LOROTI-123984 format. One record per residue (C-alpha): residue in one letter; x, y negated, z negated. Coordinates in steps of 0.1 Angstrom, whole numbers, padded with zeros to 4 digits, always signed. Layout:
<rs>
aXYZ ...
</rs>
This chain:
<rs>
x-0292-1127-1012 x-0281-1131-0977 x-0244-1129-0972 x-0236-1113-1005 x-0214-1082-1004 x-0234-1049-1007 x-0218-1019-1024 x-0245-0996-1011 x-0239-0996-0973 x-0266-0985-0949 x-0251-0972-0917 x-0278-0980-0892 x-0285-0959-0861 x-0272-0983-0834 x-0249-0984-0804 x-0216-1002-0803 x-0215-1033-0781 x-0190-1029-0753 x-0167-1058-0760 x-0140-1064-0785 x-0137-1092-0810 x-0113-1120-0800 x-0081-1118-0820 x-0066-1147-0838 x-0030-1153-0851 x-0016-1139-0883 x+0002-1163-0906 x+0035-1148-0918 x+0040-1148-0956 x+0065-1168-0974 x+0085-1136-0976 x+0092-1137-0938 x+0129-1139-0930 x+0127-1138-0892 x+0103-1150-0866 x+0072-1128-0864 x+0068-1106-0834 x+0032-1101-0826 x+0024-1070-0806 x-0013-1060-0807 x-0021-1026-0821 x-0059-1021-0818 x-0073-0991-0835 x-0109-0991-0826 x-0135-0963-0826 x-0159-0973-0798 x-0180-0942-0793 x-0215-0951-0783 x-0232-0918-0792 x-0261-0919-0816 x-0256-0909-0852 x-0281-0900-0879 x-0286-0927-0906 x-0263-0922-0935 x-0266-0940-0968 x-0235-0944-0990 x-0239-0954-1027 x-0203-0953-1035 x-0204-0971-1068 x-0226-0945-1082 x-0201-0917-1077 x-0186-0902-1109 x-0167-0870-1115 x-0161-0848-1146 x-0127-0849-1161 x-0108-0820-1145 x-0090-0794-1167 x-0053-0799-1174 x-0028-0777-1155 x+0009-0775-1158 x+0030-0800-1139 x+0060-0791-1117 x+0094-0802-1127 x+0104-0836-1112 x+0137-0838-1095 x+0142-0876-1096 x+0147-0878-1058 x+0122-0890-1033 x+0109-0859-1014 x+0109-0857-0977 x+0075-0841-0975 x+0042-0845-0993 x+0006-0856-0987 x-0011-0822-0991 x-0041-0823-1013 x-0040-0799-1042 x-0007-0782-1033 x+0019-0778-1060 x+0056-0782-1053 x+0056-0809-1027 x+0092-0818-1032 x+0093-0827-1069 x+0067-0854-1073 x+0036-0847-1093 x+0008-0837-1070 x-0030-0841-1069 x-0045-0816-1094 x-0017-0819-1120 x-0019-0835-1154 x+0012-0846-1173 x+0010-0852-1211 x-0022-0863-1228 x-0044-0894-1228 x-0073-0907-1209 x-0082-0896-1174 x-0101-0927-1164 x-0113-0931-1129 x-0091-0950-1104 x-0113-0972-1083 x-0102-0981-1048 x-0119-1007-1026 x-0123-1012-0989 x-0140-1038-0966 x-0151-1026-0931 x-0177-1035-0904 x-0205-1012-0915 x-0236-1028-0901 x-0250-1036-0867 x-0231-1032-0835 x-0197-1030-0852 x-0204-1002-0876 x-0188-0976-0853 x-0155-0993-0859 x-0159-0990-0896 x-0179-0959-0903 x-0153-0934-0892 x-0127-0951-0914 x-0151-0952-0944 x-0162-0916-0940 x-0126-0902-0935 x-0114-0922-0966 x-0144-0908-0986 x-0137-0873-0973 x-0101-0875-0986 x-0113-0888-1020 x-0139-0861-1023 x-0114-0834-1015 x-0089-0848-1039 x-0114-0849-1067 x-0125-0814-1060 x-0088-0804-1066 x-0085-0823-1099 x-0079-0859-1089 x-0045-0876-1092 x-0028-0862-1123 x-0063-0858-1138 x-0076-0892-1127 x-0107-0890-1104 x-0108-0915-1075 x-0138-0936-1066 x-0143-0956-1034 x-0163-0989-1034 x-0171-1003-1000 x-0184-1036-0988 x-0194-1048-0953 x-0178-1077-0934 x-0178-1083-0897 x-0146-1080-0877 x-0140-1118-0876 x-0158-1130-0908 x-0131-1144-0930 x-0153-1159-0956 x-0173-1127-0959 x-0142-1106-0962 x-0127-1128-0989 x-0159-1128-1009 x-0160-1090-1007 x-0124-1086-1018 x-0128-1110-1047 x-0158-1090-1059 x-0138-1058-1056 x-0109-1072-1076 x-0127-1094-1102 x-0160-1075-1108 x-0153-1039-1097 x-0117-1040-1110 x-0103-1018-1082 x-0067-1007-1084 x-0060-1013-1047 x-0076-1021-1014 x-0072-0994-0987 x-0077-0989-0950 x-0090-1023-0938 x-0069-1022-0906 x-0097-1029-0882 x-0103-1062-0902 x-0070-1078-0894 x-0087-1111-0882 x-0111-1112-0911 x-0083-1105-0936 x-0062-1135-0927 x-0080-1153-0956 x-0075-1123-0979 x-0038-1117-0979 x-0028-1148-0999 x-0055-1139-1025 x-0042-1104-1029 x-0006-1116-1032 x-0016-1139-1061 x-0036-1112-1077 x-0008-1086-1072 x-0033-1061-1057 x-0018-1035-1033 x-0032-1032-0998 x-0024-0998-0983 x-0032-0990-0947 x-0027-0961-0923 x-0024-0985-0893 x-0021-1022-0887 x-0017-1048-0860 x+0000-1081-0855 x+0026-1077-0882 x+0063-1071-0884 x+0083-1058-0913 x+0093-1093-0924 x+0059-1108-0919 x+0041-1085-0942 x+0032-1097-0976 x+0047-1083-1008 x+0016-1062-1015 x+0007-1050-0980 x+0021-1017-0968 x+0012-0999-0935 x+0023-0967-0919 x+0027-0981-0883 x+0060-0991-0868 x+0070-1028-0866 x+0063-1052-0838 x+0100-1052-0829 x+0098-1014-0825 x+0071-1018-0799 x+0089-1046-0781 x+0117-1021-0775 x+0094-0991-0769 x+0072-1005-0741 x+0101-1011-0717 x+0115-0977-0725 x+0082-0961-0718 x+0083-0976-0683 x+0119-0967-0677 x+0116-0931-0689 x+0081-0921-0679 x+0076-0939-0646 x+0097-0946-0615 x+0088-0983-0615 x+0115-1011-0615 x+0090-1039-0609 x+0060-1044-0631 x+0030-1067-0638 x+0025-1077-0674 x-0009-1086-0688 x-0020-1098-0722 x-0047-1117-0740 x-0040-1153-0745 x-0040-1154-0783 x-0010-1158-0807 x-0012-1121-0818 x+0000-1112-0783 x+0017-1143-0768 x+0041-1147-0798 x+0057-1114-0790 x+0065-1121-0754 x+0098-1138-0761 x+0110-1105-0775 x+0094-1083-0749 x+0107-1100-0718 x+0144-1096-0726 x+0139-1060-0734 x+0124-1054-0699 x+0155-1071-0684 x+0179-1049-0705 x+0160-1019-0692 x+0165-1030-0656 x+0129-1037-0650 x+0117-1069-0633 x+0084-1086-0643 x+0071-1098-0609 x+0038-1111-0623 x+0024-1122-0656 x-0014-1124-0661 x-0031-1137-0693 x-0068-1132-0701 x-0085-1157-0723 x-0103-1131-0744 x-0108-1093-0744 x-0144-1096-0733 x-0132-1113-0701 x-0114-1082-0690 x-0145-1066-0675 x-0148-1095-0649 x-0112-1106-0646 x-0092-1074-0640 x-0101-1069-0604 x-0085-1102-0593 x-0055-1096-0616 x-0049-1062-0600 x-0051-1077-0566 x-0025-1104-0575 x-0001-1078-0591 x-0002-1056-0560 x+0004-1085-0537 x+0035-1095-0557 x+0050-1060-0556 x+0043-1045-0590 x+0049-1008-0591 x+0034-1003-0625 x+0015-1025-0651 x+0022-1030-0688 x-0005-1043-0712 x-0001-1053-0748 x-0039-1049-0752 x-0059-1017-0750 x-0090-1034-0736 x-0070-1048-0707 x-0052-1015-0703 x-0085-0996-0699 x-0104-1021-0677 x-0073-1028-0657 x-0069-0991-0648 x-0106-0989-0639 x-0101-1019-0616 x-0070-1003-0600 x-0090-0972-0593 x-0117-0992-0575 x-0089-1006-0553 x-0073-0972-0548 x-0041-0983-0565 x-0024-0953-0582 x+0002-0973-0601 x+0009-0962-0637 x-0005-0983-0665 x+0016-0984-0697 x+0005-1000-0730 x-0005-1000-0766 x-0038-0982-0774 x-0029-0964-0806 x-0046-0931-0797 x-0079-0950-0795 x-0113-0935-0784 x-0117-0967-0764 x-0095-0951-0737 x-0112-0917-0735 x-0148-0931-0738 x-0144-0960-0713 x-0118-0945-0689 x-0118-0908-0692 x-0109-0889-0660 x-0101-0922-0642 x-0071-0925-0665 x-0059-0890-0658 x-0021-0889-0651 x-0021-0926-0647 x-0020-0941-0682 x+0008-0938-0708 x+0002-0950-0743 x+0013-0942-0779 x+0000-0932-0814 x+0011-0961-0836 x+0035-0938-0855 x+0009-0911-0862 x+0017-0875-0853 x-0004-0860-0825 x-0032-0837-0834 x-0013-0806-0822 x+0013-0809-0849 x+0012-0777-0868 x+0017-0787-0904 x-0003-0778-0935 x-0012-0815-0938 x-0025-0819-0903 x-0044-0787-0905 x-0060-0799-0938 x-0070-0831-0922 x-0089-0813-0894 x-0104-0788-0918 x-0116-0813-0944 x-0131-0836-0917 x-0150-0806-0902 x-0165-0798-0936 x-0171-0833-0950 x-0175-0854-0919 x-0190-0830-0894 x-0190-0844-0859 x-0165-0871-0869 x-0140-0881-0843 x-0104-0869-0843 x-0085-0899-0832 x-0060-0925-0844 x-0088-0943-0861 x-0096-0914-0885 x-0061-0900-0888 x-0049-0935-0898 x-0075-0936-0926 x-0063-0902-0938 x-0027-0912-0937 x-0034-0943-0957 x-0050-0922-0984 x-0021-0897-0983 x+0003-0925-0989 x-0018-0941-1017 x-0023-0908-1035 x+0013-0898-1031 x+0026-0929-1049 x-0002-0929-1075 x+0009-0893-1084 x+0043-0908-1094 x+0033-0941-1110 x-0003-0937-1122 x-0026-0968-1120 x+0002-0993-1127 x+0003-1019-1100 x+0038-1032-1106 x+0052-0996-1107 x+0032-0987-1077 x+0046-1015-1056 x+0082-1008-1067 x+0078-0971-1059 x+0064-0979-1024 x+0096-0999-1017 x+0118-0970-1027 x+0103-0946-1002 x+0128-0932-0978 x+0121-0906-0950 x+0088-0895-0965 x+0071-0869-0942 x+0034-0867-0948 x+0030-0841-0921 x+0006-0864-0902 x+0029-0893-0892 x+0064-0901-0884 x+0087-0902-0915 x+0081-0933-0935 x+0107-0956-0949 x+0099-0988-0968 x+0119-1014-0986 x+0117-1050-1000 x+0118-1064-0964 x+0103-1034-0947 x+0066-1028-0953 x+0058-1012-0919 x+0070-0977-0925 x+0069-0955-0894 x+0103-0947-0879 x+0091-0930-0847 x+0062-0927-0823 x+0045-0902-0800 x+0041-0909-0763 x+0007-0896-0750 x-0013-0897-0718 x-0046-0885-0704 x-0054-0852-0686 x-0089-0840-0680 x-0102-0871-0697 x-0085-0864-0730 x-0052-0872-0747 x-0022-0849-0743 x+0013-0853-0757 x+0040-0864-0733 x+0071-0869-0755 x+0081-0875-0791 x+0085-0883-0818 x+0107-0910-0802 x+0127-0939-0816 x+0144-0962-0792 x+0154-0987-0818 x+0140-1022-0823 x+0142-1054-0802 x+0167-1080-0812 x+0151-1107-0833 
</rs>
């Protein structure tokens, strides 16, 4: 039937349309205790290369019960490292591949909803395939304390709230998933989902997120990115520390997910000694292609020495417009290590664009966990992109599996354990700290730029604090 969720997703051989979905506002939960800062973090995979057709029948996956092995002694303290599949001794917590005691080893089902069809599938396919690669590798190493994992995926477009809610209801009520994972590209579609998950008590674990602060997150939603107040402090500091500009232009998309954060961002620029000489809003991301030339002209005329954007689409197309006008000003903004920048801007952004990783470690971090991420993707997702989009999915599964190893498939215990995490280093992200009023866990960020058309690290991990609320 048309519109029904489909568990068997056909990833068609198509190209991605060259425009972003318009963002809408996020409603803070009843748990919010301070005004929501909204700073856009867009993690999009926009590669337009052709891919072979791949068919996923995720519901049909089953695994034999792994043999029991001895469990390491638990220390009772939260470890400061973890997230390595199949490795014993990760700081005291039970690890994937270990079984404690006796009993059933039933499969733990996880669900996800992503754009997997048509022109949007390249935003969802890398997330799906990375998540599945992590699950396959975990099951090959004995599962989580003997429990195999299974992923069930449904399609929903980036802005289809009814479709997303229908898919999540089916995952929870018919497929009986333990948790929802890695839906971060669906932030607009999931506005209708969060309240439902709250009432059902179903965890939502993500390796990235947008438009959320610590206080605005729901009781069941945990993400590994820093808070919006973190970015409101970080953007002015990026200008101050990595450019010579004291006068800037500020550009953003005229939607609540960006405009709501301006009242926190403007004072931070003033505190950093930076004057905003021009503000330019764009009605929608797709208007950036035609509007940025005139915006660049006005910013130059008003004396801007650099430009800050809270939106990666404006960041990229603004830099392209500046290049056409032979303006070499630095462009600073949020792009979360997105392929959008390298694919659309490439060498034009060399030495002129400064962005960040949304709390993720950069790919050159030499840890067993980061090396495992690269090795597993090379084997299980050959040709898959190495970017914030895929690493975010891997980190989301690291965090989910790490806590499951402690609690097993007990939702209440899982949520309590998440809120007890302090300074957890997964080897692929900044140390994570959560709490009852802190569900965005990253405590630092990497500053990156472009050279030779690709990302390079500039500084980090950095933590400049958070903006005043």
